[in-house]
PyMOL CGO cylinders between C-alpha atoms (Angstrom):
from pymol import cmd
from pymol.cgo import CYLINDER

trace = [
    CYLINDER, -0.16, -0.02, -0.11, 1.45, 3.60, -1.19, 0.3, 1, 1, 1, 1, 1, 1,
    CYLINDER, 1.45, 3.60, -1.19, 1.35, 6.38, 1.07, 0.3, 1, 1, 1, 1, 1, 1,
    CYLINDER, 1.35, 6.38, 1.07, -1.32, 7.75, -1.14, 0.3, 1, 1, 1, 1, 1, 1,
    CYLINDER, -1.32, 7.75, -1.14, -3.89, 4.93, -0.84, 0.3, 1, 1, 1, 1, 1, 1,
    CYLINDER, -3.89, 4.93, -0.84, -3.00, 5.25, 2.75, 0.3, 1, 1, 1, 1, 1, 1,
    CYLINDER, -3.00, 5.25, 2.75, -4.21, 8.60, 2.87, 0.3, 1, 1, 1, 1, 1, 1,
    CYLINDER, -4.21, 8.60, 2.87, -7.41, 7.68, 1.04, 0.3, 1, 1, 1, 1, 1, 1,
    CYLINDER, -7.41, 7.68, 1.04, -8.61, 4.98, 3.83, 0.3, 1, 1, 1, 1, 1, 1,
    CYLINDER, -8.61, 4.98, 3.83, -7.97, 7.72, 6.32, 0.3, 1, 1, 1, 1, 1, 1,
    CYLINDER, -7.97, 7.72, 6.32, -10.24, 10.46, 4.92, 0.3, 1, 1, 1, 1, 1, 1,
    CYLINDER, -10.24, 10.46, 4.92, -12.76, 7.87, 3.75, 0.3, 1, 1, 1, 1, 1, 1,
    CYLINDER, -12.76, 7.87, 3.75, -12.65, 6.75, 7.39, 0.3, 1, 1, 1, 1, 1, 1,
    CYLINDER, -12.65, 6.75, 7.39, -13.60, 10.27, 8.56, 0.3, 1, 1, 1, 1, 1, 1,
    CYLINDER, -13.60, 10.27, 8.56, -16.23, 10.42, 6.01, 0.3, 1, 1, 1, 1, 1, 1,
    CYLINDER, -16.23, 10.42, 6.01, -18.05, 7.59, 7.28, 0.3, 1, 1, 1, 1, 1, 1,
    CYLINDER, -18.05, 7.59, 7.28, -17.97, 8.94, 11.00, 0.3, 1, 1, 1, 1, 1, 1,
    CYLINDER, -17.97, 8.94, 11.00, -21.34, 7.79, 12.17, 0.3, 1, 1, 1, 1, 1, 1,
    CYLINDER, -21.34, 7.79, 12.17, -20.12, 4.20, 11.45, 0.3, 1, 1, 1, 1, 1, 1,
    CYLINDER, -20.12, 4.20, 11.45, -17.88, 2.28, 14.03, 0.3, 1, 1, 1, 1, 1, 1,
    CYLINDER, -17.88, 2.28, 14.03, -14.99, 1.22, 11.24, 0.3, 1, 1, 1, 1, 1, 1,
    CYLINDER, -14.99, 1.22, 11.24, -11.60, -0.90, 12.39, 0.3, 1, 1, 1, 1, 1, 1,
    CYLINDER, -11.60, -0.90, 12.39, -9.69, -1.63, 9.50, 0.3, 1, 1, 1, 1, 1, 1,
    CYLINDER, -9.69, -1.63, 9.50, -7.34, -5.09, 11.06, 0.3, 1, 1, 1, 1, 1, 1,
    CYLINDER, -7.34, -5.09, 11.06, -4.37, -6.48, 9.16, 0.3, 1, 1, 1, 1, 1, 1,
    CYLINDER, -4.37, -6.48, 9.16, -4.17, -9.55, 11.29, 0.3, 1, 1, 1, 1, 1, 1,
    CYLINDER, -4.17, -9.55, 11.29, -1.04, -9.85, 13.38, 0.3, 1, 1, 1, 1, 1, 1,
    CYLINDER, -1.04, -9.85, 13.38, 0.15, -6.49, 12.20, 0.3, 1, 1, 1, 1, 1, 1,
    CYLINDER, 0.15, -6.49, 12.20, -2.25, -3.66, 12.89, 0.3, 1, 1, 1, 1, 1, 1,
    CYLINDER, -2.25, -3.66, 12.89, -5.35, -2.18, 13.94, 0.3, 1, 1, 1, 1, 1, 1,
    CYLINDER, -5.35, -2.18, 13.94, -6.61, 1.22, 12.34, 0.3, 1, 1, 1, 1, 1, 1,
    CYLINDER, -6.61, 1.22, 12.34, -9.92, 3.14, 13.59, 0.3, 1, 1, 1, 1, 1, 1,
    CYLINDER, -9.92, 3.14, 13.59, -11.62, 6.14, 13.82, 0.3, 1, 1, 1, 1, 1, 1,
    CYLINDER, -11.62, 6.14, 13.82, -13.33, 7.98, 16.89, 0.3, 1, 1, 1, 1, 1, 1,
    CYLINDER, -13.33, 7.98, 16.89, -15.96, 10.57, 15.84, 0.3, 1, 1, 1, 1, 1, 1,
    CYLINDER, -15.96, 10.57, 15.84, -16.55, 12.26, 18.84, 0.3, 1, 1, 1, 1, 1, 1,
    CYLINDER, -16.55, 12.26, 18.84, -12.58, 12.79, 19.67, 0.3, 1, 1, 1, 1, 1, 1,
    CYLINDER, -12.58, 12.79, 19.67, -11.96, 12.90, 16.08, 0.3, 1, 1, 1, 1, 1, 1,
    CYLINDER, -11.96, 12.90, 16.08, -8.85, 10.72, 16.41, 0.3, 1, 1, 1, 1, 1, 1,
    CYLINDER, -8.85, 10.72, 16.41, -7.10, 7.72, 14.48, 0.3, 1, 1, 1, 1, 1, 1,
    CYLINDER, -7.10, 7.72, 14.48, -6.16, 5.31, 16.57, 0.3, 1, 1, 1, 1, 1, 1,
    CYLINDER, -6.16, 5.31, 16.57, -3.27, 2.73, 15.47, 0.3, 1, 1, 1, 1, 1, 1,
    CYLINDER, -3.27, 2.73, 15.47, -2.32, -0.35, 17.47, 0.3, 1, 1, 1, 1, 1, 1,
    CYLINDER, -2.32, -0.35, 17.47, 0.05, -2.58, 16.42, 0.3, 1, 1, 1, 1, 1, 1,
    CYLINDER, 0.05, -2.58, 16.42, -0.70, -5.87, 17.23, 0.3, 1, 1, 1, 1, 1, 1,
    CYLINDER, -0.70, -5.87, 17.23, 2.79, -7.31, 17.72, 0.3, 1, 1, 1, 1, 1, 1,
    CYLINDER, 2.79, -7.31, 17.72, 3.59, -5.23, 20.97, 0.3, 1, 1, 1, 1, 1, 1,
    CYLINDER, 3.59, -5.23, 20.97, -0.04, -4.06, 21.83, 0.3, 1, 1, 1, 1, 1, 1,
    CYLINDER, -0.04, -4.06, 21.83, 0.92, -0.34, 21.61, 0.3, 1, 1, 1, 1, 1, 1,
    CYLINDER, 0.92, -0.34, 21.61, -1.47, 2.86, 20.54, 0.3, 1, 1, 1, 1, 1, 1,
    CYLINDER, -1.47, 2.86, 20.54, -1.00, 5.60, 19.06, 0.3, 1, 1, 1, 1, 1, 1,
    CYLINDER, -1.00, 5.60, 19.06, -3.64, 8.63, 18.26, 0.3, 1, 1, 1, 1, 1, 1,
    CYLINDER, -3.64, 8.63, 18.26, -3.30, 11.18, 15.59, 0.3, 1, 1, 1, 1, 1, 1,
    CYLINDER, -3.30, 11.18, 15.59, -5.98, 13.87, 15.18, 0.3, 1, 1, 1, 1, 1, 1,
    CYLINDER, -5.98, 13.87, 15.18, -7.99, 14.09, 11.86, 0.3, 1, 1, 1, 1, 1, 1,
    CYLINDER, -7.99, 14.09, 11.86, -6.31, 17.11, 11.00, 0.3, 1, 1, 1, 1, 1, 1,
    CYLINDER, -6.31, 17.11, 11.00, -2.74, 15.41, 11.15, 0.3, 1, 1, 1, 1, 1, 1,
    CYLINDER, -2.74, 15.41, 11.15, -3.31, 12.94, 7.94, 0.3, 1, 1, 1, 1, 1, 1,
    CYLINDER, -3.31, 12.94, 7.94, 0.17, 13.21, 6.89, 0.3, 1, 1, 1, 1, 1, 1,
    CYLINDER, 0.17, 13.21, 6.89, 1.58, 12.04, 10.65, 0.3, 1, 1, 1, 1, 1, 1,
    CYLINDER, 1.58, 12.04, 10.65, -0.46, 9.49, 10.45, 0.3, 1, 1, 1, 1, 1, 1,
    CYLINDER, -0.46, 9.49, 10.45, -0.51, 7.68, 6.93, 0.3, 1, 1, 1, 1, 1, 1,
    CYLINDER, -0.51, 7.68, 6.93, 3.38, 8.27, 7.41, 0.3, 1, 1, 1, 1, 1, 1,
    CYLINDER, 3.38, 8.27, 7.41, 3.00, 6.00, 10.56, 0.3, 1, 1, 1, 1, 1, 1,
    CYLINDER, 3.00, 6.00, 10.56, 0.85, 3.39, 8.54, 0.3, 1, 1, 1, 1, 1, 1,
    CYLINDER, 0.85, 3.39, 8.54, 3.64, 3.13, 5.49, 0.3, 1, 1, 1, 1, 1, 1,
    CYLINDER, 3.64, 3.13, 5.49, 6.19, 2.52, 8.25, 0.3, 1, 1, 1, 1, 1, 1,
    CYLINDER, 6.19, 2.52, 8.25, 4.34, -0.45, 9.87, 0.3, 1, 1, 1, 1, 1, 1,
    CYLINDER, 4.34, -0.45, 9.87, 3.38, -1.85, 6.61, 0.3, 1, 1, 1, 1, 1, 1,
    CYLINDER, 3.38, -1.85, 6.61, 6.60, -1.67, 4.86, 0.3, 1, 1, 1, 1, 1, 1,
]
cmd.load_cgo(trace, "trace")
């Protein structure tokens, strides 16, 4: 997945903010968006570390996801 595809996925999560959507890549990560706090949450499943990014910080969130996936 390239950086543009990742950003598109993040923007899609914001558009569907009335739904609870979690993207899971088994044994790698979980990505979700919280409507009330407007935060992306990335959890790496190997070490259970969770990092939050504000929805206006899509560039940093997408870079973090790209690094995890590659």
